[in-house]
SEZABA-175375 format. One record per residue: x, y, z of N, C-alpha, C in turn; residue in three letters. Coordinates in Angstrom, 2 decimals, padded with zeros to 5 digits. Example, Ala and Ser with C-alpha at 12.3 -4.5 7.8 and 13.67 -1.06 7.14 Angstrom:
+---------+---------+---------+---------+---------+---------+---------+---------+---------+-----+
:     n_x :     n_y :     n_z :    ca_x :    ca_y :    ca_z :     c_x :     c_y :     c_z :  aa :
+---------+---------+---------+---------+---------+---------+---------+---------+---------+-----+
:  013.19 : -005.69 :  007.80 :  012.30 : -004.50 :  007.80 :  013.20 : -003.30 :  007.80 : ALA :
:  012.85 : -002.25 :  007.08 :  013.67 : -001.06 :  007.14 :  012.90 :  000.03 :  007.87 : SER :
+---------+---------+---------+---------+---------+---------+---------+---------+---------+-----+
//
This chain:
+---------+---------+---------+---------+---------+---------+---------+---------+---------+-----+
:     n_x :     n_y :     n_z :    ca_x :    ca_y :    ca_z :     c_x :     c_y :     c_z :  aa :
+---------+---------+---------+---------+---------+---------+---------+---------+---------+-----+
:  012.27 :  074.64 :  031.16 :  013.08 :  073.40 :  031.08 :  012.54 :  072.59 :  032.07 : MET :
:  012.22 :  071.29 :  031.53 :  011.90 :  070.13 :  032.38 :  012.96 :  069.47 :  033.17 : ASP :
:  012.66 :  068.61 :  034.09 :  013.69 :  067.89 :  034.93 :  014.85 :  067.31 :  034.20 : ALA :
:  014.41 :  066.53 :  033.23 :  015.44 :  065.65 :  032.69 :  016.27 :  066.56 :  031.78 : ARG :
:  016.03 :  067.68 :  031.27 :  016.83 :  068.46 :  030.53 :  017.74 :  069.30 :  031.50 : SER :
:  017.19 :  069.62 :  032.50 :  017.96 :  070.24 :  033.77 :  018.94 :  069.42 :  034.28 : ALA :
:  018.70 :  068.20 :  034.53 :  019.69 :  067.22 :  034.90 :  020.88 :  067.02 :  033.73 : ARG :
:  020.57 :  066.82 :  032.71 :  021.52 :  066.67 :  031.51 :  022.17 :  067.84 :  031.36 : ILE :
:  021.53 :  068.99 :  031.39 :  022.29 :  070.18 :  031.43 :  023.42 :  070.31 :  032.66 : GLY :
:  022.92 :  070.10 :  033.73 :  024.01 :  069.99 :  035.03 :  024.95 :  069.34 :  034.51 : ARG :
:  024.96 :  067.99 :  034.09 :  026.08 :  067.28 :  033.96 :  026.86 :  067.91 :  032.68 : ILE :
:  026.11 :  068.33 :  031.82 :  027.05 :  068.74 :  030.52 :  027.92 :  070.09 :  030.94 : VAL :
:  027.26 :  070.88 :  031.72 :  027.89 :  072.19 :  032.33 :  028.92 :  071.96 :  033.23 : ALA :
:  029.02 :  070.83 :  033.94 :  029.85 :  070.35 :  034.92 :  031.21 :  070.00 :  034.09 : GLY :
:  031.09 :  069.18 :  033.22 :  031.98 :  068.61 :  032.32 :  032.69 :  069.82 :  031.65 : VAL :
:  031.95 :  070.76 :  031.01 :  032.65 :  072.03 :  030.44 :  033.33 :  072.85 :  031.31 : LEU :
:  032.78 :  072.92 :  032.45 :  033.35 :  073.91 :  033.64 :  034.90 :  073.23 :  034.13 : ALA :
:  034.87 :  072.05 :  034.09 :  035.87 :  071.22 :  034.65 :  037.04 :  071.27 :  033.45 : GLU :
:  036.53 :  071.09 :  032.10 :  037.36 :  071.16 :  030.90 :  038.01 :  072.66 :  030.98 : ALA :
:  037.39 :  073.52 :  031.20 :  038.08 :  075.07 :  031.40 :  038.93 :  075.19 :  032.23 : VAL :
:  038.55 :  074.74 :  033.43 :  039.59 :  074.81 :  034.67 :  040.80 :  073.90 :  034.39 : ARG :
:  040.80 :  072.78 :  033.95 :  041.86 :  072.06 :  033.69 :  042.77 :  072.46 :  032.64 : THR :
:  042.21 :  073.07 :  031.62 :  043.05 :  073.71 :  030.49 :  043.55 :  075.11 :  030.90 : THR :
:  042.90 :  075.55 :  031.78 :  043.37 :  077.04 :  032.21 :  042.97 :  077.82 :  031.02 : LYS :
:  041.81 :  077.54 :  030.51 :  041.36 :  078.65 :  029.43 :  040.61 :  079.56 :  030.12 : SER :
:  040.30 :  080.63 :  029.25 :  039.38 :  081.81 :  029.65 :  037.89 :  081.71 :  029.56 : ASN :
:  037.47 :  080.19 :  029.29 :  036.18 :  079.90 :  029.14 :  035.89 :  079.10 :  027.80 : GLY :
:  034.77 :  079.02 :  027.38 :  034.23 :  078.08 :  026.36 :  033.82 :  079.19 :  025.21 : LEU :
:  034.04 :  078.80 :  023.92 :  033.56 :  079.46 :  022.91 :  032.69 :  078.54 :  021.95 : LEU :
:  031.46 :  078.59 :  021.80 :  030.70 :  077.82 :  021.14 :  030.23 :  078.29 :  019.62 : ILE :
:  030.44 :  077.36 :  018.81 :  030.03 :  077.58 :  017.36 :  028.61 :  077.90 :  017.31 : VAL :
:  028.19 :  079.09 :  016.98 :  026.39 :  079.56 :  016.91 :  026.23 :  079.07 :  015.59 : ASP :
:  025.91 :  078.10 :  015.40 :  025.30 :  077.92 :  013.94 :  023.65 :  077.95 :  013.83 : ASP :
:  023.12 :  078.54 :  014.88 :  021.67 :  078.67 :  015.04 :  020.76 :  077.14 :  015.01 : GLY :
:  021.47 :  076.14 :  015.06 :  020.87 :  074.84 :  015.26 :  020.00 :  074.61 :  016.51 : SER :
:  019.14 :  073.71 :  016.48 :  018.32 :  073.55 :  017.90 :  019.42 :  072.93 :  018.83 : PRO :
:  020.38 :  072.08 :  018.38 :  021.57 :  071.77 :  019.66 :  022.00 :  072.84 :  020.08 : GLU :
:  022.56 :  073.94 :  019.30 :  023.35 :  074.97 :  019.87 :  022.43 :  075.79 :  020.69 : THR :
:  021.17 :  076.04 :  020.26 :  020.27 :  076.67 :  021.23 :  019.99 :  075.86 :  022.48 : LYS :
:  019.97 :  074.74 :  022.53 :  019.92 :  073.95 :  023.86 :  021.09 :  074.05 :  024.57 : LEU :
:  022.17 :  074.02 :  024.15 :  023.48 :  074.04 :  024.78 :  023.71 :  075.43 :  025.20 : LEU :
:  023.10 :  076.45 :  024.50 :  023.38 :  077.92 :  024.96 :  022.38 :  078.24 :  026.10 : LEU :
:  021.24 :  077.40 :  026.10 :  020.21 :  077.62 :  027.32 :  020.98 :  076.93 :  028.55 : CYS :
:  021.59 :  075.97 :  028.28 :  022.23 :  075.17 :  029.58 :  023.51 :  076.11 :  030.07 : TRP :
:  024.08 :  076.69 :  029.37 :  025.27 :  077.40 :  029.49 :  024.80 :  078.62 :  030.40 : CYS :
:  023.79 :  079.21 :  029.80 :  023.25 :  080.46 :  030.57 :  022.81 :  080.19 :  031.90 : LYS :
:  022.21 :  078.94 :  031.91 :  021.68 :  078.49 :  033.42 :  022.89 :  078.02 :  034.13 : THR :
:  023.81 :  077.36 :  033.64 :  024.95 :  076.80 :  034.69 :  026.07 :  077.38 :  034.54 : HIS :
:  026.70 :  078.13 :  033.39 :  027.91 :  078.50 :  033.49 :  027.93 :  080.14 :  033.08 : LEU :
:  027.10 :  080.92 :  033.69 :  027.16 :  082.26 :  033.19 :  028.66 :  083.03 :  033.41 : ALA :
:  028.92 :  083.67 :  032.31 :  030.23 :  084.17 :  032.36 :  031.35 :  083.29 :  031.82 : GLY :
:  031.14 :  082.08 :  031.77 :  032.28 :  081.31 :  031.35 :  032.27 :  081.00 :  029.68 : GLN :
:  031.14 :  081.34 :  028.97 :  031.16 :  081.00 :  027.64 :  030.69 :  082.26 :  026.76 : PHE :
:  030.83 :  082.07 :  025.69 :  030.33 :  082.84 :  024.54 :  030.15 :  082.21 :  023.48 : SER :
:  029.51 :  082.79 :  022.39 :  029.15 :  082.24 :  021.09 :  029.77 :  082.94 :  020.02 : ALA :
:  030.05 :  082.26 :  018.81 :  030.73 :  082.82 :  017.68 :  030.30 :  082.17 :  016.52 : ALA :
:  030.11 :  082.97 :  015.33 :  029.88 :  082.28 :  014.05 :  031.15 :  081.60 :  013.78 : GLU :
:  031.02 :  080.53 :  012.71 :  032.21 :  079.72 :  012.56 :  033.33 :  080.45 :  011.81 : GLU :
:  032.93 :  081.57 :  011.00 :  033.75 :  082.35 :  010.28 :  034.84 :  083.12 :  011.06 : ALA :
:  034.55 :  083.34 :  012.33 :  035.40 :  084.14 :  013.14 :  035.78 :  083.22 :  014.55 : VAL :
:  035.42 :  081.98 :  014.54 :  035.60 :  081.23 :  015.65 :  037.10 :  081.17 :  016.03 : LEU :
:  037.81 :  080.53 :  015.15 :  039.31 :  080.09 :  015.66 :  040.25 :  081.36 :  015.97 : ALA :
:  040.00 :  082.54 :  015.07 :  040.68 :  083.90 :  015.48 :  040.39 :  084.37 :  016.87 : GLU :
:  039.02 :  084.12 :  017.21 :  038.39 :  084.64 :  018.48 :  038.94 :  083.60 :  019.72 : LYS :
:  038.79 :  082.41 :  019.47 :  039.31 :  081.44 :  020.37 :  040.70 :  081.62 :  020.85 : ALA :
:  041.53 :  081.92 :  019.66 :  042.87 :  081.96 :  020.01 :  043.32 :  083.41 :  020.89 : ARG :
:  042.69 :  084.36 :  020.30 :  042.66 :  085.70 :  020.70 :  042.32 :  085.96 :  022.24 : ALA :
:  041.16 :  085.06 :  022.64 :  040.67 :  084.99 :  024.06 :  040.97 :  083.74 :  024.77 : GLU :
:  041.96 :  083.10 :  024.26 :  042.45 :  081.72 :  025.11 :  040.94 :  081.06 :  025.42 : ARG :
:  040.22 :  080.56 :  024.59 :  039.04 :  079.88 :  025.06 :  039.01 :  078.48 :  024.19 : ARG :
:  038.39 :  077.54 :  025.09 :  038.22 :  076.11 :  024.47 :  037.16 :  076.44 :  023.37 : LEU :
:  037.05 :  075.54 :  022.18 :  036.00 :  075.71 :  021.13 :  035.25 :  074.53 :  021.28 : THR :
:  033.64 :  074.66 :  021.14 :  032.98 :  073.55 :  021.28 :  031.80 :  073.56 :  020.07 : ALA :
:  031.29 :  072.74 :  019.72 :  030.43 :  072.44 :  018.60 :  029.18 :  071.53 :  019.19 : ARG :
:  027.97 :  071.92 :  019.09 :  026.83 :  071.25 :  019.66 :  026.38 :  070.36 :  018.69 : ALA :
:  027.12 :  069.34 :  018.11 :  026.90 :  068.35 :  017.13 :  026.22 :  067.11 :  017.88 : THR :
:  025.13 :  066.59 :  017.36 :  024.58 :  065.35 :  018.06 :  025.25 :  064.12 :  017.64 : ASN :
:  024.90 :  062.93 :  018.55 :  025.74 :  061.62 :  018.36 :  025.33 :  061.05 :  017.05 : LYS :
:  024.15 :  061.09 :  016.45 :  023.70 :  060.66 :  015.16 :  024.75 :  061.29 :  014.21 : THR :
:  024.88 :  062.52 :  014.30 :  025.73 :  063.09 :  013.12 :  027.22 :  062.87 :  013.32 : ALA :
:  027.54 :  062.73 :  014.59 :  029.00 :  062.32 :  014.82 :  029.37 :  061.01 :  014.37 : LEU :
:  028.35 :  059.90 :  014.53 :  028.40 :  058.68 :  014.10 :  028.48 :  058.52 :  012.46 : LEU :
:  027.74 :  059.33 :  011.60 :  027.66 :  059.19 :  010.23 :  028.11 :  060.01 :  009.30 : LEU :
:  028.51 :  061.31 :  009.85 :  028.76 :  062.36 :  009.06 :  029.81 :  062.18 :  008.36 : ALA :
:  030.09 :  062.50 :  007.09 :  031.44 :  062.58 :  006.40 :  032.47 :  063.46 :  006.98 : GLN :
:  032.04 :  064.69 :  007.34 :  032.94 :  065.94 :  007.87 :  032.54 :  065.60 :  009.53 : ASP :
:  033.82 :  065.28 :  010.09 :  033.75 :  065.51 :  011.69 :  034.19 :  066.85 :  012.30 : PHE :
:  033.44 :  067.27 :  013.15 :  033.80 :  068.54 :  013.60 :  035.36 :  068.53 :  013.99 : PRO :
:  036.07 :  069.74 :  013.99 :  037.26 :  070.16 :  014.32 :  037.56 :  070.50 :  015.83 : ARG :
:  036.44 :  070.99 :  016.24 :  036.34 :  071.51 :  017.69 :  036.70 :  070.40 :  018.66 : GLU :
:  037.51 :  070.78 :  019.85 :  037.85 :  070.00 :  020.83 :  036.69 :  069.50 :  021.58 : ARG :
:  035.70 :  070.19 :  021.92 :  034.55 :  069.87 :  022.65 :  033.29 :  069.63 :  022.17 : VAL :
:  032.71 :  068.55 :  022.30 :  031.50 :  068.23 :  021.71 :  030.43 :  067.94 :  022.89 : LEU :
:  029.92 :  068.86 :  023.57 :  028.95 :  068.75 :  024.58 :  027.88 :  067.79 :  024.13 : PRO :
:  027.21 :  067.87 :  023.14 :  025.88 :  067.05 :  022.82 :  026.06 :  065.53 :  022.28 : LEU :
:  027.66 :  065.45 :  022.02 :  027.95 :  064.26 :  021.30 :  027.41 :  062.82 :  021.88 : GLY :
:  027.08 :  062.83 :  022.81 :  026.45 :  061.52 :  023.41 :  024.97 :  061.51 :  023.41 : ASP :
:  024.33 :  062.21 :  022.75 :  022.80 :  062.38 :  022.61 :  022.36 :  062.31 :  021.25 : LEU :
:  021.68 :  061.22 :  021.05 :  021.27 :  061.01 :  019.44 :  020.34 :  062.11 :  019.04 : TYR :
:  020.31 :  062.16 :  017.87 :  019.13 :  063.33 :  017.30 :  017.79 :  063.11 :  017.89 : ALA :
:  017.26 :  061.98 :  018.17 :  015.82 :  061.90 :  018.79 :  015.92 :  062.22 :  019.91 : THR :
:  017.20 :  062.13 :  020.73 :  017.23 :  062.70 :  022.09 :  017.25 :  064.24 :  022.28 : GLN :
:  017.87 :  064.69 :  021.22 :  017.88 :  066.21 :  021.29 :  016.68 :  066.77 :  020.90 : VAL :
:  015.81 :  066.06 :  019.85 :  014.70 :  066.39 :  019.51 :  013.75 :  066.49 :  020.65 : GLY :
:  013.86 :  065.59 :  021.62 :  012.92 :  065.42 :  022.83 :  013.41 :  066.63 :  023.80 : GLU :
:  014.64 :  067.01 :  023.77 :  014.80 :  068.13 :  024.85 :  014.84 :  069.41 :  024.08 : LEU :
:  015.08 :  069.68 :  022.95 :  015.04 :  070.87 :  022.23 :  013.85 :  071.40 :  021.35 : ALA :
:  013.23 :  070.23 :  021.02 :  011.95 :  070.35 :  020.12 :  012.35 :  070.18 :  018.74 : GLY :
:  013.54 :  069.97 :  018.39 :  013.98 :  069.76 :  016.95 :  015.43 :  069.17 :  017.20 : ASP :
:  015.99 :  068.96 :  015.99 :  017.40 :  068.60 :  015.93 :  017.75 :  068.96 :  014.52 : PHE :
:  019.04 :  069.03 :  014.35 :  019.66 :  068.85 :  012.88 :  020.54 :  067.97 :  012.52 : SER :
:  020.67 :  067.74 :  011.08 :  021.59 :  066.70 :  010.52 :  022.30 :  067.23 :  009.40 : LEU :
:  023.34 :  067.00 :  009.15 :  024.09 :  067.25 :  007.84 :  023.37 :  066.63 :  006.55 : PRO :
:  023.52 :  067.05 :  005.51 :  022.93 :  066.59 :  004.50 :  023.07 :  065.03 :  004.08 : ALA :
:  024.07 :  064.88 :  004.11 :  024.57 :  063.28 :  004.06 :  023.98 :  062.38 :  005.19 : ASP :
:  023.84 :  062.85 :  006.20 :  023.09 :  062.02 :  007.22 :  021.52 :  062.11 :  007.21 : VAL :
:  021.09 :  063.34 :  006.76 :  019.78 :  063.24 :  006.42 :  019.24 :  062.48 :  005.30 : GLN :
:  020.06 :  062.29 :  004.27 :  019.90 :  061.43 :  003.36 :  019.66 :  059.69 :  003.77 : GLY :
:  020.67 :  059.48 :  004.87 :  020.41 :  058.11 :  005.23 :  019.16 :  058.09 :  006.01 : ILE :
:  018.98 :  059.09 :  006.99 :  017.59 :  059.22 :  007.69 :  016.19 :  059.04 :  006.80 : SER :
:  016.36 :  059.55 :  005.88 :  015.26 :  059.50 :  004.78 :  015.25 :  058.13 :  004.24 : ASP :
:  016.26 :  057.58 :  003.88 :  016.00 :  056.19 :  003.18 :  015.78 :  055.25 :  004.21 : ALA :
:  015.98 :  055.55 :  005.69 :  015.83 :  054.58 :  006.71 :  014.24 :  054.60 :  007.00 : ALA :
:  013.54 :  055.69 :  006.77 :  012.32 :  055.82 :  006.88 :  012.01 :  056.66 :  008.01 : GLY :
:  013.09 :  057.56 :  008.49 :  012.92 :  058.33 :  009.56 :  014.01 :  058.31 :  010.44 : GLY :
:  014.25 :  059.38 :  011.35 :  015.31 :  059.40 :  012.24 :  014.96 :  058.37 :  013.35 : ILE :
:  013.88 :  058.09 :  014.04 :  013.79 :  056.91 :  014.87 :  014.36 :  055.74 :  014.26 : GLU :
:  014.19 :  055.11 :  013.25 :  014.56 :  054.09 :  012.64 :  016.20 :  053.91 :  012.45 : ALA :
:  016.56 :  055.39 :  012.08 :  018.24 :  055.30 :  012.03 :  018.94 :  055.14 :  013.41 : LEU :
:  018.39 :  056.14 :  014.36 :  018.68 :  056.13 :  015.89 :  018.86 :  054.75 :  016.23 : ASP :
:  017.52 :  053.94 :  016.07 :  017.39 :  052.58 :  016.65 :  018.51 :  051.73 :  015.96 : GLY :
:  018.95 :  051.93 :  014.94 :  020.01 :  051.00 :  014.21 :  021.13 :  051.26 :  014.98 : ALA :
:  021.63 :  052.57 :  015.01 :  022.73 :  053.11 :  015.51 :  022.90 :  052.54 :  017.04 : LEU :
:  021.83 :  052.75 :  017.92 :  021.86 :  052.42 :  019.18 :  022.13 :  050.89 :  019.24 : GLU :
:  021.34 :  050.09 :  018.40 :  021.70 :  048.72 :  018.36 :  022.85 :  048.19 :  018.27 : ALA :
:  023.70 :  048.84 :  017.14 :  025.00 :  048.44 :  016.98 :  026.05 :  049.03 :  017.85 : HIS :
:  025.79 :  050.53 :  018.18 :  026.94 :  050.90 :  019.19 :  026.72 :  050.81 :  020.68 : PHE :
:  025.10 :  050.84 :  020.99 :  024.98 :  050.63 :  022.25 :  024.64 :  049.29 :  022.77 : GLY :
:  024.14 :  048.50 :  021.61 :  023.72 :  047.07 :  022.08 :  024.84 :  046.14 :  021.48 : GLY :
:  026.04 :  046.54 :  021.02 :  026.91 :  045.64 :  020.38 :  026.65 :  044.87 :  019.37 : TRP :
:  025.34 :  045.03 :  018.71 :  024.83 :  044.20 :  017.66 :  025.71 :  044.43 :  016.11 : LEU :
:  026.46 :  043.38 :  015.42 :  027.12 :  043.63 :  014.35 :  026.44 :  044.71 :  013.45 : PRO :
:  027.33 :  045.47 :  013.00 :  026.81 :  046.62 :  011.92 :  026.01 :  046.07 :  010.82 : ALA :
:  026.35 :  044.91 :  010.40 :  025.56 :  044.28 :  009.11 :  023.99 :  043.90 :  009.74 : GLN :
:  024.07 :  043.32 :  010.88 :  022.58 :  043.05 :  011.61 :  021.88 :  044.41 :  011.93 : GLU :
:  022.55 :  045.43 :  012.41 :  021.87 :  046.49 :  012.50 :  021.26 :  047.01 :  011.36 : ALA :
:  022.15 :  047.23 :  010.39 :  021.65 :  047.55 :  008.95 :  020.68 :  046.86 :  008.54 : ALA :
:  020.50 :  045.44 :  008.79 :  019.42 :  044.64 :  008.15 :  018.00 :  045.14 :  008.78 : ASP :
:  018.04 :  045.76 :  009.80 :  016.73 :  046.34 :  010.52 :  016.20 :  047.61 :  009.69 : ARG :
:  017.02 :  048.06 :  008.73 :  016.67 :  049.28 :  008.11 :  016.12 :  048.84 :  006.58 : LEU :
:  015.42 :  049.75 :  005.98 :  014.91 :  049.40 :  004.61 :  016.16 :  049.19 :  003.91 : PRO :
:  016.04 :  048.38 :  002.56 :  017.31 :  048.14 :  001.86 :  017.96 :  049.35 :  001.29 : ALA :
:  017.22 :  050.40 :  000.99 :  017.91 :  051.49 :  000.42 :  019.03 :  052.23 :  001.32 : ALA :
:  018.72 :  051.77 :  002.75 :  019.50 :  052.48 :  003.84 :  020.60 :  051.76 :  004.20 : ALA :
:  020.66 :  050.53 :  003.90 :  021.64 :  049.55 :  004.32 :  022.99 :  049.91 :  004.10 : ARG :
:  023.10 :  050.05 :  002.68 :  024.39 :  050.23 :  002.17 :  025.20 :  051.65 :  002.54 : GLY :
:  024.24 :  052.69 :  002.45 :  024.71 :  053.94 :  003.07 :  025.25 :  053.99 :  004.38 : PRO :
:  024.15 :  053.31 :  005.37 :  024.49 :  053.07 :  006.91 :  025.79 :  052.50 :  006.91 : PHE :
:  026.17 :  051.43 :  006.46 :  027.24 :  050.42 :  006.51 :  028.41 :  051.35 :  006.07 : LEU :
:  028.47 :  052.01 :  004.92 :  029.64 :  052.95 :  004.80 :  029.89 :  053.77 :  005.46 : GLU :
:  028.75 :  054.66 :  006.10 :  029.06 :  055.80 :  006.91 :  029.43 :  055.18 :  008.26 : ALA :
:  029.23 :  054.28 :  008.89 :  029.56 :  053.60 :  010.01 :  031.24 :  053.48 :  009.99 : VAL :
:  031.43 :  052.80 :  008.81 :  032.86 :  052.16 :  008.46 :  033.59 :  053.51 :  008.57 : GLN :
:  033.28 :  054.53 :  007.63 :  034.22 :  055.66 :  007.31 :  034.17 :  056.52 :  008.53 : ALA :
:  033.24 :  056.44 :  009.29 :  033.41 :  057.29 :  010.63 :  034.33 :  056.81 :  011.81 : GLY :
:  034.83 :  055.49 :  011.64 :  035.63 :  055.03 :  012.64 :  036.80 :  055.65 :  013.05 : ARG :
:  037.40 :  056.21 :  012.01 :  038.77 :  057.03 :  012.29 :  038.48 :  058.26 :  013.04 : PHE :
:  037.40 :  058.76 :  012.72 :  037.09 :  060.02 :  013.27 :  036.71 :  059.60 :  015.14 : SER :
:  035.99 :  058.71 :  015.03 :  035.49 :  058.38 :  016.43 :  036.61 :  057.93 :  017.33 : ARG :
:  037.77 :  057.36 :  016.70 :  039.14 :  057.10 :  017.63 :  039.62 :  058.39 :  018.14 : GLU :
:  039.31 :  059.44 :  017.44 :  040.11 :  060.76 :  017.69 :  039.31 :  061.77 :  018.09 : ARG :
:  038.11 :  061.63 :  018.45 :  037.14 :  062.78 :  019.19 :  037.78 :  063.31 :  020.46 : ALA :
:  037.35 :  064.55 :  020.39 :  037.47 :  065.32 :  021.68 :  036.77 :  065.09 :  022.97 : GLY :
:  036.46 :  066.19 :  023.63 :  035.81 :  065.77 :  024.89 :  034.38 :  065.70 :  024.57 : LEU :
:  033.82 :  064.38 :  024.86 :  032.34 :  064.38 :  024.93 :  031.72 :  063.89 :  026.21 : VAL :
:  031.01 :  064.82 :  026.92 :  030.51 :  064.47 :  028.23 :  029.82 :  063.05 :  028.32 : PRO :
:  030.12 :  062.08 :  029.07 :  029.45 :  060.87 :  029.05 :  028.14 :  060.66 :  029.65 : LYS :
:  027.12 :  060.52 :  028.55 :  025.50 :  060.31 :  029.32 :  024.93 :  059.04 :  028.85 : LEU :
:  025.89 :  058.22 :  028.20 :  025.12 :  056.78 :  028.10 :  026.14 :  055.70 :  028.20 : SER :
:  025.90 :  054.70 :  027.87 :  026.56 :  053.34 :  028.07 :  028.03 :  053.43 :  027.40 : THR :
:  027.98 :  053.84 :  025.95 :  028.98 :  053.82 :  025.17 :  029.13 :  055.27 :  024.59 : ARG :
:  030.13 :  056.02 :  024.92 :  030.31 :  057.43 :  024.57 :  031.47 :  057.58 :  023.67 : THR :
:  031.35 :  058.13 :  022.16 :  032.32 :  058.67 :  021.49 :  033.74 :  059.18 :  022.17 : ILE :
:  034.80 :  058.66 :  021.70 :  036.03 :  059.08 :  022.45 :  036.19 :  058.67 :  023.83 : GLY :
:  035.46 :  057.96 :  024.56 :  035.60 :  057.43 :  025.77 :  035.56 :  055.60 :  025.64 : ILE :
:  034.55 :  055.32 :  025.33 :  034.40 :  053.95 :  025.31 :  033.79 :  053.44 :  024.00 : ASP :
:  033.68 :  054.11 :  023.09 :  033.12 :  053.75 :  021.73 :  034.12 :  054.51 :  020.67 : LEU :
:  034.68 :  053.44 :  020.09 :  035.80 :  053.70 :  019.21 :  035.67 :  053.09 :  017.71 : PHE :
:  035.32 :  051.82 :  017.69 :  035.04 :  051.06 :  016.69 :  033.85 :  051.33 :  015.75 : GLY :
+---------+---------+---------+---------+---------+---------+---------+---------+---------+-----+
//
């Protein structure tokens, strides 16, 4: 684990530990979907939260979380949270302030839901898509102007996804603050 990953891991783990303490939960239960995001989060938790977390497949997550009185978490990246049609139900989104490109830098790879992968492909790749998202959400550039930075085939789907995700962003659970504008804290629109 390099210094940057270790620093971010400490921040995320600190937020997770405080959430467990504040809610008087018996720990954190992480959705184990095998994604690079989940592997990264599990690595951080093993390093910084020994004994305070476990992982489970989605099929048994809700029942196990209730039985063990644990907070549930999903390691979805910010790109997916901003654009995917389906927003996670979990209350804790530990990687929700890291774009897919940032997760890729830290974990060696990233995952995207099929709908977001389609927008990424139309945009010419994840770097272009994350750049447009950062320009809009981080740089306050109007959505249309951010979309205009993308190839024509990606503009409509980008704008539709940004608009459709607004409701979900306003009701996001706990996302550790790692950037200027964080979903659920100061990024609502």
